[in-house]
N, C-alpha and C positions, 0 to 999 in steps of 0.2 A: 782363796788359793789352795783347792784340795792339798794332801800329805801323801807323798809318794810313798810307793809301794816296794816294800822290803822284801828278800827272798824267801819263802816260805820255810817253815822251820819242822821238824815234825812234831804233831799235835793230837790229841784227842780223839779226834775225827779221823784220823790216818788210815786208809784201810777200808774206811765206812762206803756203802752204796751210794753212789750219788743219788737215787730215787728214793731211801729208805726213808719214810717217812715218820718213822719212830721220833716225837720230841725229845731235843739233848736236853740232858740235863742242865737245870739251873747252874750259873756262872759263877759272875760276879755279884757286884751290888748295885750296878747302876739302874735304875729305875725308868719310866718313862719322862718324869718332870726331867731329870737330869741328862738322862738321853736326847729328850728334845734338843736341850740347851748343846747338848756336843754338836749334833747334826748343825741347827742353826751356827754356830761357832765355824764348824768347817765351812757352808756353802757360803755363807753372807758375805766374810772377810774381809776385803778391803775395796772390793769392787765398787760398795756405795760410793766412793770419796771420789772418783774421775767417771765411771761408765755412764753414768746418765749423759754429762756433758759429751762427751765421745759419741755416743747413741744418737744423740740431737746434730751434731755434727755432718755425721752420715747420712741421717734418715729423716732429721725434721720432726714434726710433729710425729710422723707416723712412726718412730720411737716407740711410741707406746705400747702399738700393735707388734714388735719385734721381744718388747719382754713378753706381751700375754703368750707369744708362740713359744718362747724359750720354756715360758713356765708350763705350758702343755706339754714341751718335750718331756721335764722331769720328771713328771708324773711316771710314765713307764720305765723311764732309765733309775729313778729311784726306787722303784717297788722291786726290779730287777735283781738290784744290790742290794735290798734289803732280803730278798728271797736267799739270796745266795749266801749271806752273812747268818741268816739264822738257820743254815744247814751247815757251814764251814766255819766257824768263829776261830780261826786263826788269824794271827800276827802279817802274814804273807798278804794279805787281802786280794786283789785282782791278781796279780801273780801266782798266788795259789790255784786258783781257780783256772789260768789260764795254764798252768804246767800240766794240771789234773787232765784237761778237757783237751789241750792242743800242743802241748810236747814242751820241750825246755827251750826250742829256739824261738817260739812266741813269748814264752814268759820272757826269754832274754832280752826280746825286743821291747816288752813291756818295762820291762826294770829300765833301758835304756831311754826311753821316751819320759820316764819321769826323770833320772836322775841329769841326762843332759836337753832334755827339751822342758820339761815343766819349770826346770833351774834358771829358763831366761826370765821366769815372771819375778827373780828375785830383786833385779833394780826396779820392775815396777812399784813394786811393795813400797821400796826404799824412797823412791821419788815420790809416790803417793803422796807418803808420811811427810817429806821435806817439803812438799808444795804448800803444806797447812803450817807447818812452822815458821815460813818465811813468811807466808800469809799474816801469821799474827804478828812476828817481831819486825818486820819490816825488811826490805833486801832487794836485790837486783837477783837476774836470774843464775847469774856463778855459784850466789850460794845457795841456789837451790842443789848444785850438786855437792856441793862440801857437805850441806848438812845431811844428805843422802849417803854420802861416804862413812859420814860421822855414824848413823843410825844401823849402818851393816856393821859395826865392829863390836858394842855390845853383845850380838847375838854369839858371836866366833868366839868369845872372850868366856862366856859362861858355858859354852858346851865344851872348851876347851878344859876347863877344869872340873867337869862332870857336872856341874850345875843346871835346872831346869824350872823352866818358869813352871810354878803347879797349874795344873789344870783347872783347878776353881776359880784361881785368880784372873786368868785367861778367859774363860767363862763370863766373869763378871765382868770385865774389859769389854768384850764384846756384847754384852747386855747393855753395859753402858752404850756403845756406840748406837745402839738399834734403839734405844730410848731418846739420845739425840736426834737421831731419825726421824722419830714420832714427832718431837717437839717442834722439830722445824717445818717439818711437812704440814703438821697440822696448822700451824704460826703463817706459812707462805699459802695457805690454800685461800683465804678471803685476797688475796692479790693475782689469784687465777683469770685472765682475761682470754674469753674464747676467740677472740680475733686473733692469738697468738697461734690458731690450729692450723689457720690457712698462710697458703698452701699446704693442705697437709701431704702430698709427697711430693715435695722438692726434688727428690734425687730418682724418683720412680721406684719400681718394687726391688730395684737392684740395691739402692740405699737400705732397705727393709732388711734384706740378705745379709748386708755388711754388719749392721747391727745386729742381729742374729747371732753372728761369729763373734760379734766382741762381746754378749752378753752370756757367750757360753762359759766365758772366765767367771764374771757372778754364779753362774750356777752349777759349776762343776763344785765335785766338794763329797758327792751323793758315796762316791766309792770310798770317802776317806776314812769315813767312821767304820768301815769294814775291818782293819787293823784294830781297832779295840773290841770288837763285837764280842768277845771271848770275857769281857768285865761286863758283859750286859746280865740284869739275872733274869732266867728264863727267856731267850734271847729270841723265841718262835713267837712270844708275844710282845715284848717289849717293844723289838727293833721296828715292826712293822707300824705301831701306835707313835711310835717318836718321829719317824720317817713321816705320816701323815701330818704329825701335829707341825714339824718344823718346815713343810710344802705350803702352809696356811701361812705360817709367820714369814717365811723367806718372801714368798709371793705378793703377800699382801705390802710387806715392806719396800720391795723394786717398783712394784706399780706404784704405788703411793709416791715415790719419790720419784721417777722420772714423769709421773704425771704433773705434778709443781714445776718440775723443773723446766718441760714444755710450757706449759700455760702462764707460772708467774714469771720466769726469767725473760721465755719468749726467745728470738732467735739471738740474741745477747750469751746464751746459753752455750753455744756451739762454741765459744772464744773462749769460756772460762777451764782455769784451770784447777779452782777450786770451787764449783756449784755447791755444797753444802753453806760454805760460808757467806757465798752471795745471795744463798736464799734466808740464811740468818740475816743479812742486813737488810732487808724488806722488812720486818717485822720486829725483829728482838734486839734488846739491847746488846751494847759492846760487850757485857760480860759473857753474852751467848755463844759469841765468837769466839773467845778465849776458850770455853770449855768445850767447844767442839775442836780445836787445833789440838789441845791437849788429849784429849781423847783421841783423836787421830794420830797422834803422833806415839802414844802408851801402845795402842792396839795394835800399829805397825810393828813395833819391837814385840810384842806377843807374839805376831803372827810369825815373824822374822826367826824369831829365837825355835818357836814350831819346827819351821820350815829346815834350817841349818841342820838340826837334829836330826831329824828325819833322813835328808840327801845325805849325812855323814855315816848314818846307820844303814843305810841303804849301799854307798858306795862301799861299806867295809863288808856287807854279805855279798854284794856281787864279787869282790875280791876272793872271799872266801869260795864262792862256788867257780871262780877261777873265770868270769866273765867281764872282769877288768883285772888288770895285774894284782897279783896276791900280796904286793908290796902294802897295798889298803888292807888288808885281813884285820890286823890287829884293834883291837877294842869294838869289833863287831856282836862282840857276846851280850849278853844279858849283865846291863850293870857296867858294861866296858865304855871306855872314851876312846872312839875311833878316830886320834889326834891327825892319822895321818890322811884319814881321808877327809876330816877335817882343813887339812890344808888344800887338797884338790879343789873342797867344792871352795871355797874361800878366792882360789883361780880363778875358778868360773863365774864366780858373781860379780869379781873386780873385772874380769875381762868383759861380760855383759855390759854392766856400767858403765865401762868405760867407752864400749861400742855405744850407748846409748845418749852418752856426753858427743862422741864425734858426730852423730846423726841430727845435734840440735835438741836432741829431749822428748824427740816423738816415739809416743810409747805405743802408738797404734801397732807397728808392724810387731813389737815384741809381746803385744796383747793377742795377736794372732798366732803368733809361732807357737805360743804357751797353749790356745786353746785347740790348737792344730795337734798339738800332741795328745792334749788331754781326747779330744775326739776318736783317734786312734786308740787311745787305751780303752774308750767307750766300746771301739768297736771289737778288741781280742775280747773284752769283758762280756757283749752280750752275745758274741758267738760260740763262746764258754758258756755261759747261761743256757743258752739252747741244748748245748748235749748234755749240762749234768742236770740240770732241774728236768722233773716228771714232764711228759709230754699232757698236755691238755690242763695242769695245775695253773691257779692265777698267775705265780710268778713265772710260767712258760710262756703263757700269754702275752705277759708286762715285756718280756724279753724279745717275743717276736715283734711286739709293737718298737720296743725300742730299737730293735736293728734294722727295722723301716725308717727311723727317724734320724738315725746316727747315716746310714747311708746319704742323707739329706744335708746333714751337718757337713759331712766328708764332701761332698757336692760343693757348699758352701763354701767351705776350706781353699777350696782351689788350690794355688799354686803355693800357698803357705806349708800343703802336705808334702811338698820335696824336702823338708824338713826330718818329717817321723819317717820319709822313705827312706831317705839317706841312712838314718838310724837303723832301720828296719833292715838295711842291706848290708851294715856293719854286724849283727845281731848273728845274719847268715853267715857272712864270711868268718866271724868268730867261731860259730859251729860249726862250719866243715876244717879249720884249723884242730881244733879242739878233737874231734873225731880220727882226723891223720895222726895227731901225736897220741890216740888210743890205740891206733892201730900199731904207729912204730914201739910206741912200748912193749905190745904184746910180742911181737915179732923180735924185739931186743930189749928182755927184761934185766939184762944185767948189763946195761949200759956202764961207760968207765964212771962217768958222774953220779953212779948212783941211778937207784930204780924212780922212774919218771913217776910224776906226784898223777898223773892224768890214771895210773890203774887205779887210784882209788874209787874212781868212777864205776869201775868194775863191779864193784860189791853189789849184792841187790839192794833195791832201792824201794822207799816203803812206797804202795800206791803205784808199782810197777806196772801193771795192767792198767795205768791212768794216764803214764808219762812214759811215751816213746823216746828212744833213743834220739840223739842229732844224726 
């Protein structure tokens, strides 16, 4: 599950010609090895804990084709965001590109999609980890919901006091999970049966399309590392290489896991809630089952910790920019603790978890809403890339190909696009209200309650030539 985009802050690239090919000066200390691990951690996520089983449920053996299709679609998407990150290494990520190319309303919609839409995935992550914990210790269905609620507490507690799980620790945990996947896939491979490949298309190509939509969750995250692009050493060289390495690792991991899930577990995979543990039971000793459950739970905590922090920072920055109530603004600055935004994020996560419980723990709709918002973000991102990147360069061609693929993903998202469409409508309404308040502030600068805060945005903006007003 990729990290939400924060509102852009002034950076070293402000005012830079988008087509300027001059290499950027070296920034941080992240090289190809650590950068590759960063990408793998952002993209692989917790999808490997359940998505193989969900994909078998909707597509059968053809789910392997769905994984391959999403992997191919990831190539131009990853290349597009890598090209943007090398030219604009700013913590604003996609919002920075969208604001420069499409204006503040589109950037506001992108922020809303992350804050309200991607947050729908929070209970999914918690429930995935809870499934593995309960499967290890034993218990009935309701215990899964209790464990999921408990898993949500530590991330909010640590972020409330300003603590963060160190990046290297999170990478180590994700690396451990990848290692578990490799071991499980290798051990389960001898149990594969080609008979499980028939019927290959039990639900037709529509089922493959549904599996593709689910797997967008797994391959979302190529835009996430754009937020830390400034930490890379020589971004123009390091980011493309790290992206390529991560594509190979992530693609191989998901293809191998989906293959053994289909061929080793067979039709039983469709009803599995803990496919990794079921694969472990085929060949490995019980100790491996405990290791898988422990790693899954700890990685779940790490992912939740990172995303709670990101959602809270995003909420504070949206409050700072007037896109959400300014009450949320405190703590959004570097080193600050956005406790008010944490309260709102906690309310959202609790509400989404309660909805998941009320619907019987069916995670499919939550994953699809999450992925539809991610696809919408990809849409604004690739359009921004076509406007910002120099025509004819490899990055521009990648953006063009990604644009075609995103259109296909939007079609597959179908009715679930109502959620990002509604959030986009709210972003438009907020922009109209802000414009009217700005005009009223200009007409009545000495209102009894003091100068309206909207007058702040009347000062010249950085990159004003690239940032049209609402």
